[in-house]
C-alpha positions, 0 to 999 in steps of 0.5 A: 342073889341069882343061881344057875341051878335049883336048890333041890335035886333036879328030877325030884319035885313031882315025887315030893309033890305027891308025897307031901300031898298025901301027908298034908291030907293025912294031917288035915293041912290040905283042904281040897275044894270038891267040885263037879264040872261042865264043859261049856263051849263058847266061840269054839273054845271048850271051857272048863267050868267047875261048880263047888259042891254043897259040902265044900260051900259049907266047909268054907263058910265054917272056916270063914267064921272060925277065922273071923272069930279068932282074929280081925288082924290080917294073917300072912299064910306064907310068912311063916308058911305052914311046914306041912304044906312046904315042898322045897326051897326052889331057889335063894329067893323063893320056896315052893308050897302046896296050895292049901285050898286047891281045886286042882290036884298038885296045885303049888305056889312059888312064894318069895321067902321074904315079903314082897307085894303082890302088885310088884312087877315080876323080876328075873328071880321070879321067873327063874324060880318058876322055870325051875318048877316048869322044868320038872312039871309040864303045867300052866304057871300063872300070876294074878297081878293085883286084886282086880286080877284075882289076887287073894293074898298080898304076899308075892306068889306065882302059881303052877297047876299040872296039865291037862286042865280038863280031866282026861281032855284038852290040856289048856282050852284057850290054846284051841284058838292059838295059831302056833305058826305065829312068829316067835319074835313078836307079840300075837293076838288071836282074832277069835278072842274079843278081849285085850291080850298079847301072846309070845311063843317060845322056842321049843328048846327053851326048856333045856335051859331054865336059866336062859328061859327066865331071861327070855321070859322077862324080856317077853313079859315086858314086851307083852305089857307094853303091847297091852298098854300096862308099861310105857317105859323100858325100865319100870319101877318096882310097883305095877301101873295096873292089874293084869293076868299072866299065863305061861307055859313051856311053849308060850306066855300070855298077858291080859290087862284087867279092869275089875276082878269080877262081873255079876259077882262071878270072880275071874283070875288068870285060869279064867283066861286059860278057859277054866272058871269056878262058880259057887253054885248052880244058880251062878252056873246058870247066870254064867250061861246066860251072860256068856263066858267070853262075854264075862272075860271081855267085861273084866278085862281092859285098862 
């Protein structure tokens, strides 16, 4: 069922996120991953590379051991969801949660209320729920379409992080090589990006109508998927035909086909193609510098 308005009171989501974050921290439901970061430039892009702290690695290993000892049966963390992380029912089909293991503050998940596979194509309802959130938060939305694209949970969920990605710096590093004068009506490719991708710019007024933005986004989504070779027909089935990453802001959408989830044991999800990467220690950071950030993205992308 579609709705022309969000189920929460407009103008309240940001405050709700701040309040619930404080509560979730106080009761131990939220587990932020502590990191340090470096800015590493590659081909004109100032990449944000976060390095997980020693303490965070120890805590993560402890949690992993606890989970494996409790049960070998997979658990869906979204069904039922942890009420301490619950933010709001954002639409009739989706609710909004805090990301339990967040690297970025106020990182939220937009999750289907009923189970849907993460490797299903996105729908109008998915984009509508996302735009209800984007209307409240000027952020970067993203979707990891399949395990080869960095998806860690099989239950369909979009994600949204506030901007800027670089603390007190550039909003989205990858934007530094975008040509904002590119036509809005057709897919665009940046000659400075060596990996397959397609970009569409939105009308600046799109944010004024989240409902219209959802339909525009769905149309652009199909167009970009066709452009990168992930979609061959106008009326696709339910399940996707290959892994991909989706990035979306109030201003543009980008799709990148994926061939593998990692290279040299360095994992990449959608945020990597926005210019934000995460490594587990200084050794992996050194390895990343050696292989090259853009080379990494090139190796994990493609059909």
